[in-house]
C-alpha positions as CSV (number, residue, x, y, z in Angstrom):
1,X,4.1,5.9,10.5
2,X,6.6,3.1,11.1
3,X,8.8,1.4,8.5
4,X,10.0,4.6,6.8
5,X,13.7,3.8,7.0
6,X,13.4,0.2,5.6
7,X,11.3,1.6,2.6
8,X,13.8,4.4,1.9
9,X,16.8,1.9,2.1
10,X,15.0,-0.5,-0.3
11,X,14.3,2.4,-2.8
12,X,17.9,3.6,-2.6
13,X,19.0,0.0,-3.3
14,X,16.9,-0.3,-6.5
15,X,17.5,3.3,-7.6
16,X,21.0,4.2,-6.5
17,X,21.1,7.3,-8.7
18,X,17.9,8.8,-7.3
19,X,17.5,11.1,-4.4
20,X,15.2,9.5,-1.8
21,X,13.8,11.9,0.8
22,X,11.9,10.8,3.9
23,X,9.7,13.8,4.6
24,X,6.3,15.1,5.6
25,X,7.1,18.6,4.2
26,X,4.4,19.6,1.8
27,X,6.8,21.5,-0.5
28,X,9.1,18.6,-0.7
29,X,6.2,16.2,-1.6
30,X,4.9,18.7,-4.2
31,X,8.3,19.0,-5.9
32,X,9.0,15.2,-5.9
33,X,8.9,13.3,-9.2
34,X,7.0,10.4,-7.6
35,X,5.6,9.7,-4.1
36,X,5.6,6.6,-1.8
37,X,3.4,6.6,1.3
38,X,4.3,3.7,3.5
39,X,2.9,3.0,6.9
40,X,2.2,0.6,9.7
41,X,0.4,1.1,12.9
42,X,-3.1,2.6,13.5
43,X,-5.2,4.3,10.9
44,X,-6.6,7.0,13.2
45,X,-3.1,8.1,14.1
46,X,-2.0,7.9,10.5
47,X,-4.8,10.3,9.3
48,X,-4.2,12.7,12.3
49,X,-0.4,12.8,11.5
50,X,-1.1,13.4,7.8
51,X,-3.3,16.4,8.6
52,X,-1.1,17.8,11.4
53,X,2.0,17.7,9.3
54,X,0.3,19.7,6.5
55,X,1.1,16.9,4.1
56,X,-2.5,15.9,3.4
57,X,-3.1,18.3,0.5
58,X,0.3,17.5,-1.0
59,X,-0.5,13.8,-0.9
60,X,-3.9,14.4,-2.5
61,X,-2.1,16.4,-5.3
62,X,0.4,13.6,-5.8
63,X,-2.5,11.1,-6.1
64,X,-3.9,13.2,-9.0
65,X,-0.7,13.9,-10.8
66,X,2.3,11.7,-10.0
67,X,3.3,8.1,-9.9
68,X,2.1,7.1,-6.4
69,X,2.8,3.9,-4.4
70,X,0.9,3.2,-1.2
71,X,2.1,0.5,1.2
72,X,0.0,-1.0,4.0
73,X,-1.6,2.1,5.6
74,X,-0.6,4.0,2.5
75,X,-3.1,1.7,0.7
76,X,-5.8,1.8,3.3
77,X,-6.0,5.6,3.6
78,X,-7.0,5.8,0.0
79,X,-10.5,4.5,0.7
80,X,-13.5,6.3,2.1
81,X,-13.6,4.8,5.6
82,X,-11.7,2.3,7.8
83,X,-13.4,0.2,10.5
84,X,-10.4,0.9,12.7
85,X,-11.5,3.8,14.9
86,X,-14.3,4.5,12.4
87,X,-11.7,6.7,10.6
88,X,-12.4,8.7,7.5
89,X,-9.9,8.1,4.7
90,X,-8.9,10.3,1.8
91,X,-11.8,8.9,-0.3
92,X,-9.8,8.8,-3.5
93,X,-11.0,5.2,-4.1
94,X,-14.6,4.0,-3.4
95,X,-14.7,1.3,-0.7
96,X,-14.1,0.4,3.0
97,X,-11.3,-1.1,5.0
98,X,-12.9,-3.7,7.3
99,X,-11.2,-5.9,9.9
100,X,-10.7,-9.6,9.5
101,X,-13.4,-11.4,11.4
102,X,-11.8,-13.5,14.1
103,X,-14.8,-15.9,14.3
104,X,-14.4,-16.9,10.7
105,X,-10.6,-17.3,10.9
106,X,-10.5,-19.2,14.2
107,X,-12.5,-22.0,12.6
108,X,-9.7,-22.4,10.0
109,X,-6.9,-22.1,12.6
110,X,-5.9,-18.6,11.4
111,X,-5.0,-15.7,13.6
112,X,-5.3,-11.9,13.5
113,X,-3.1,-10.1,12.5
114,X,-2.4,-11.8,9.2
115,X,1.4,-12.0,9.6
116,X,4.0,-13.7,7.4
117,X,4.5,-14.7,3.8
118,X,1.6,-15.4,1.5
119,X,1.0,-15.9,-2.2
120,X,-0.2,-12.9,-4.2
121,X,-2.4,-13.7,-7.2
122,X,-2.2,-11.1,-9.9
123,X,-5.6,-10.1,-11.1
124,X,-4.5,-8.4,-14.3
125,X,-1.3,-7.3,-16.0
126,X,0.4,-4.1,-14.8
127,X,3.7,-2.5,-15.2
128,X,4.5,-3.0,-11.6
129,X,4.1,-6.8,-11.9
130,X,6.8,-6.9,-14.7
131,X,9.4,-9.6,-13.9
132,X,7.3,-10.9,-10.9
133,X,5.8,-14.4,-11.4
134,X,2.1,-14.8,-10.5
135,X,1.7,-16.3,-7.0
136,X,5.0,-14.9,-5.8
137,X,5.1,-14.6,-2.1
138,X,5.1,-11.3,-0.3
139,X,5.3,-10.4,3.4
140,X,2.1,-9.2,5.2
141,X,1.4,-7.7,8.7
142,X,-2.2,-6.4,9.0
143,X,-5.5,-6.9,10.7
144,X,-7.5,-4.7,8.2
145,X,-7.8,-5.1,4.4
146,X,-9.2,-3.0,1.5
147,X,-12.6,-3.8,0.1
148,X,-13.0,-1.7,-3.0
149,X,-16.5,-1.2,-4.4
150,X,-15.3,-1.4,-8.0
151,X,-13.7,-4.8,-8.7
152,X,-11.8,-3.2,-11.6
153,X,-9.5,-1.5,-9.0
154,X,-8.2,-4.9,-7.8
155,X,-4.7,-5.6,-9.1
156,X,-4.1,-8.6,-6.9
157,X,-5.7,-10.9,-4.4
158,X,-4.5,-13.0,-1.5
159,X,-6.2,-15.8,0.4
160,X,-6.5,-15.6,4.2
161,X,-9.6,-17.5,5.2
162,X,-11.2,-16.1,2.1
163,X,-9.9,-14.1,-0.9
164,X,-9.3,-10.4,-0.3
165,X,-7.9,-7.6,-2.4
166,X,-4.2,-7.0,-1.5
167,X,-3.2,-4.6,-4.4
168,X,-5.1,-1.9,-6.2
169,X,-4.3,0.1,-9.3
170,X,-5.9,3.0,-11.2
171,X,-4.1,5.4,-13.6
172,X,-1.0,6.7,-11.7
173,X,-1.9,5.0,-8.4
174,X,-0.6,1.6,-7.3
175,X,-1.0,0.5,-3.7
176,X,-0.3,-2.8,-1.9
177,X,-1.4,-4.2,1.5
178,X,1.9,-6.3,1.8
179,X,5.4,-4.9,2.5
180,X,7.6,-5.0,-0.7
181,X,10.5,-3.6,1.4
182,X,10.4,-6.8,3.5
183,X,9.6,-9.2,0.6
184,X,13.1,-10.0,-0.7
185,X,13.6,-10.2,-4.5
186,X,9.9,-10.0,-5.5
187,X,9.5,-6.9,-3.4
188,X,12.6,-5.2,-4.7
189,X,11.5,-6.0,-8.2
190,X,8.2,-4.2,-7.5
191,X,10.0,-1.2,-6.1
192,X,12.3,-1.2,-9.1
193,X,9.4,-1.2,-11.4
194,X,7.8,1.7,-9.6
195,X,10.9,4.0,-9.8
196,X,10.9,3.4,-13.6
197,X,7.1,3.5,-14.1
198,X,5.8,6.1,-16.5
199,X,2.0,5.9,-16.1
């Protein structure tokens, strides 16, 4: 689902000794030490492709057992339901993925999608924030955002018309709405932290 090459190249840059595989093969995912699920595009197509490739169960297994990084759709799919296409997610995390309301944003001169650089306010310390200053800027491209039911899941927030959750963390799972692979030094630091993370 989109940006696979840019994510793999960024991971190769921060972990030159690691083998980075772009794959939907369930066996390759199951044998991987850690798993990154990036994605951009439409949630219904993302979930269909995940099921059709046979990777759904391997990703669910990774979410239970391995260091896992979700990016953009890789974050949104963790929740129970997305407003986009009334799509059922993996339901690993409790909550919904609503769309930004254009009527609210228009009054503030803001557009959908939320596109460009924005400050990320870290909600709590986490290993993946190591070496990244609070309020560092990351690159966003999205029309939908995570709304977790449990506020304890929120690892960071962003302001776009109103505050919204832009990163979640629980146990071995860390997932972000922004694109670290497009976010220059702060994004590369987050990816570097992930490849060294031992949750």
